[in-house]
Backbone bond lengths (Angstrom), bond angles and torsions (degrees), N, CA, C in turn:
res aa  C-N    CA-C-N  psi(-1)  N-CA   C-N-CA  omega(-1)  CA-C   N-CA-C  phi
1 M - - - 1.576 - - 1.469 108.55 -
2 G 1.301 117.15 96.76 1.441 124.51 178.71 1.523 114.78 -67.10
3 W 1.251 116.48 -23.07 1.496 121.24 -173.94 1.486 114.34 -82.16
4 W 1.348 117.02 -15.67 1.491 123.13 -177.96 1.520 113.61 -58.45
5 P 1.232 122.12 111.71 1.497 125.09 -170.63 1.480 116.36 -69.44
6 F 1.409 116.67 -15.22 1.441 121.35 -177.34 1.474 115.59 -96.65
7 S 1.321 118.03 -2.62 1.464 120.87 -175.85 1.555 111.20 -72.87
8 K 1.318 109.98 147.13 1.458 113.86 -178.99 1.547 109.06 -82.43
9 K 1.320 115.07 125.96 1.493 117.39 178.12 1.538 105.82 -107.39
10 N 1.311 113.63 146.51 1.501 119.18 170.69 1.477 110.35 -66.36
11 P 1.362 114.21 133.38 1.536 117.53 179.33 1.511 110.26 -66.03
12 P 1.329 118.30 139.78 1.493 119.21 -177.62 1.606 107.52 -59.13
13 Q 1.306 111.71 152.59 1.438 118.14 -178.18 1.512 108.41 -60.75
14 G 1.262 118.38 139.10 1.530 125.00 177.31 1.521 110.22 95.92
15 Q 1.419 119.46 -9.81 1.432 120.74 -178.46 1.471 108.92 -86.03
16 I 1.302 121.49 142.39 1.391 130.10 -175.22 1.532 107.04 -70.88
17 D 1.317 114.85 137.07 1.494 118.04 173.59 1.569 109.10 -85.83
18 S 1.246 112.49 122.33 1.485 119.80 -175.91 1.446 115.11 -77.88
19 T 1.419 120.29 -12.24 1.370 125.34 179.99 1.563 114.47 -78.90
20 V 1.254 113.85 -15.70 1.513 121.72 174.77 1.565 111.94 -65.67
21 H 1.229 118.51 126.11 1.384 121.08 179.57 1.472 110.92 -120.15
22 I 1.283 119.12 128.92 1.468 122.95 -178.83 1.521 105.87 -115.60
23 K 1.386 115.43 130.61 1.421 122.11 -178.89 1.618 108.16 -66.16
24 G 1.370 111.02 141.73 1.506 115.49 177.14 1.555 107.47 -98.37
25 T 1.347 110.51 178.28 1.527 118.69 -174.11 1.499 106.04 -59.26
26 R 1.291 119.44 -47.11 1.514 117.66 -177.99 1.549 111.16 -58.66
27 T 1.316 118.15 -36.79 1.398 116.54 -176.94 1.562 114.29 -70.40
28 W 1.287 116.77 -37.72 1.441 122.56 176.00 1.562 110.73 -65.02
29 L 1.280 114.93 -42.84 1.523 121.15 177.78 1.461 109.68 -63.09
30 T 1.331 119.33 -42.16 1.392 122.80 -173.36 1.566 108.73 -70.06
31 E 1.332 115.40 -38.64 1.489 120.50 176.28 1.529 110.71 -59.43
32 L 1.303 111.64 -45.57 1.586 115.12 179.81 1.515 111.29 -65.54
33 Q 1.394 116.60 -38.17 1.388 118.98 -176.33 1.563 106.53 -70.53
34 E 1.275 119.43 -42.46 1.411 121.04 -178.53 1.584 113.76 -60.36
35 I 1.341 115.68 -40.80 1.379 119.17 172.08 1.455 112.59 -54.89
36 C 1.320 115.02 -50.39 1.494 118.91 -176.82 1.458 112.99 -64.00
37 E 1.309 117.76 -39.30 1.428 121.34 -177.87 1.571 110.97 -74.01
38 K 1.316 114.49 -26.73 1.480 117.63 -179.84 1.564 107.50 -71.98
39 F 1.222 116.41 -33.88 1.461 120.87 176.88 1.459 113.62 -107.61
40 Y 1.345 123.17 35.64 1.403 124.26 -171.26 1.495 114.60 -63.17
41 N 1.421 113.13 -26.89 1.458 119.77 176.70 1.535 115.88 -95.83
42 N 1.315 112.92 3.70 1.460 118.02 176.00 1.518 108.35 -142.97
43 P 1.367 110.83 80.01 1.515 114.59 -176.18 1.532 117.43 -60.80
44 E 1.412 115.04 -29.71 1.452 116.11 176.80 1.548 116.13 -65.09
45 A 1.292 114.67 -40.14 1.443 117.77 171.13 1.527 112.32 -57.40
46 A 1.356 115.81 -47.30 1.463 122.41 177.61 1.549 110.60 -57.18
47 K 1.250 111.91 -38.31 1.591 114.68 -173.04 1.544 108.02 -75.57
48 I 1.326 122.68 -25.05 1.389 124.40 168.46 1.470 111.05 -62.95
49 Q 1.267 117.69 -48.34 1.499 126.29 178.92 1.502 111.09 -61.03
50 I 1.339 117.20 -42.68 1.471 120.94 173.15 1.518 116.23 -57.49
51 R 1.302 110.87 -43.52 1.572 115.11 -179.15 1.505 106.74 -64.81
52 E 1.382 119.38 -35.63 1.492 120.40 178.12 1.503 111.64 -69.83
53 M 1.338 117.46 -33.91 1.449 122.72 176.37 1.524 109.93 -67.60
54 Q 1.385 119.68 -34.66 1.385 120.51 -176.94 1.573 108.46 -65.88
55 I 1.340 117.48 -34.45 1.468 118.84 177.01 1.516 110.54 -67.38
56 E 1.320 115.32 -36.36 1.541 116.69 176.86 1.506 116.23 -64.54
57 W 1.515 110.78 -36.34 1.454 116.59 -179.40 1.481 108.89 -65.63
58 V 1.388 118.27 -42.12 1.448 119.82 -175.89 1.576 112.57 -67.34
59 D 1.335 112.69 -37.90 1.505 115.55 176.09 1.579 112.42 -66.48
60 A 1.277 112.77 -36.95 1.535 118.05 178.06 1.580 106.96 -67.55
61 N 1.278 112.96 -37.39 1.565 113.02 178.33 1.510 111.76 -66.48
62 K 1.311 117.98 -38.38 1.415 123.40 178.25 1.549 112.06 -58.95
63 K 1.493 112.70 -36.42 1.417 117.64 179.50 1.569 111.50 -89.01
64 D 1.280 119.00 12.69 1.455 125.88 -177.67 1.493 109.56 57.61
65 E 1.269 118.46 37.83 1.524 120.38 172.48 1.513 106.09 -96.71
66 V 1.274 121.00 -24.28 1.437 127.06 -179.71 1.523 106.51 -123.50
67 S 1.413 113.58 127.48 1.455 120.51 -176.37 1.604 103.31 -75.18
68 N 1.324 111.72 166.26 1.474 114.78 176.83 1.483 111.85 -69.14
69 D 1.357 120.76 -32.53 1.457 121.86 -178.51 1.540 107.10 -68.42
70 L 1.296 116.24 -42.21 1.589 117.76 179.19 1.481 108.27 -66.46
71 L 1.286 118.21 -40.98 1.509 116.55 176.45 1.535 113.33 -63.45
72 D 1.272 120.15 -33.93 1.351 126.47 175.23 1.521 111.39 -61.35
73 G 1.397 113.84 -49.01 1.442 117.10 -177.66 1.524 111.69 -71.35
74 L 1.330 114.93 -34.88 1.592 113.30 175.23 1.432 112.20 -67.32
75 N 1.375 114.99 -32.28 1.571 117.12 177.58 1.464 112.37 -70.93
76 R 1.337 117.44 -35.42 1.579 122.62 179.44 1.509 106.57 -60.60
77 R 1.391 115.45 -50.22 1.415 119.82 -179.26 1.609 112.09 -60.00
78 S 1.240 111.71 -48.44 1.533 118.68 -174.61 1.551 106.45 -60.08
79 I 1.289 112.78 -45.62 1.570 114.46 -176.90 1.531 110.65 -63.21
80 R 1.298 115.62 -41.38 1.446 120.00 175.37 1.591 110.52 -58.24
81 L 1.388 116.53 -48.88 1.388 121.22 -177.21 1.492 113.24 -66.66
82 L 1.383 117.36 -37.88 1.509 121.98 176.59 1.487 114.01 -65.61
83 N 1.323 114.51 -33.04 1.519 117.07 -173.91 1.481 111.42 -95.12
84 S 1.421 119.53 5.47 1.483 122.72 -176.80 1.492 109.92 -81.69
85 N 1.380 115.67 149.31 1.335 115.51 168.01 1.562 110.13 -92.53
86 D 1.270 122.99 -172.89 1.441 123.09 -173.77 1.489 115.01 -59.39
87 S 1.338 118.42 -40.93 1.499 116.82 -176.98 1.502 106.42 -78.21
88 E 1.302 121.40 -37.86 1.440 123.62 176.50 1.637 110.70 -58.44
89 W 1.358 112.80 -40.57 1.468 119.48 178.85 1.511 109.28 -55.69
90 L 1.324 115.08 -54.86 1.453 118.14 -177.42 1.527 114.48 -63.64
91 S 1.291 115.91 -32.82 1.450 125.36 178.34 1.590 108.40 -64.71
92 L 1.337 119.04 -47.52 1.447 125.97 176.86 1.483 113.60 -64.63
93 L 1.331 121.22 -34.01 1.453 126.08 178.23 1.559 110.15 -68.50
94 D 1.385 113.72 -35.21 1.457 120.59 176.32 1.443 118.74 -83.42
95 N 1.330 115.66 -8.01 1.485 121.50 -176.85 1.545 106.03 -85.74
96 I 1.383 110.84 106.46 1.489 116.03 179.04 1.493 113.17 -61.71
97 D 1.315 119.04 -42.20 1.501 122.13 178.71 1.528 112.70 -59.84
98 F 1.291 116.44 -36.31 1.437 119.15 175.80 1.536 115.23 -50.69
99 W 1.213 114.83 -37.82 1.546 120.16 -173.37 1.666 110.15 -94.75
100 K 1.332 117.33 4.89 1.438 117.09 179.82 1.523 105.15 -91.54
101 P 1.398 114.50 148.13 1.526 120.96 173.72 1.539 107.61 -55.54
102 G 1.296 116.02 142.66 1.466 125.08 176.65 1.506 115.61 81.71
103 W 1.396 116.43 10.27 1.422 120.44 177.60 1.430 111.75 -60.42
104 R 1.408 121.15 132.06 1.417 124.91 172.10 1.596 106.34 -130.59
105 P 1.299 116.10 153.05 1.466 120.01 175.08 1.487 111.90 -57.63
106 N 1.303 122.62 153.67 1.465 125.19 -177.01 1.564 109.92 -71.68
107 S 1.271 121.59 -34.59 1.391 119.88 179.74 1.521 109.44 -132.60
108 E 1.256 121.36 163.99 1.455 127.86 -174.75 1.520 110.87 -67.11
109 N 1.315 118.75 -36.91 1.468 121.45 176.06 1.468 116.48 -75.08
110 E 1.185 120.37 0.06 1.457 121.20 175.48 1.536 112.78 -84.47
111 D 1.240 118.52 -17.64 1.473 119.68 174.95 1.481 112.16 -70.50
């Protein structure tokens, strides 16, 4: 019955599938922050998770799900977190600006 208005029709070829969801900047940052906070007292375990996330970011970038700018920002944060000692780790977790989109180190030699 082709007249039935509630039937599912296949979208015409070339039409965008609206069921595809691409994570935004805030989502990626929140995931990174949640991992860090989950292991706030065990930075080494968090750093293992961060390394796994880096692989996920690169894969998403190859699929054009993560822009180059977002990948760069995520990598800047992850490098800072991975290279931090215990006191720096806690300081970064408490730094609200560190978790905001567009964060950059204060000076060039901090990277």
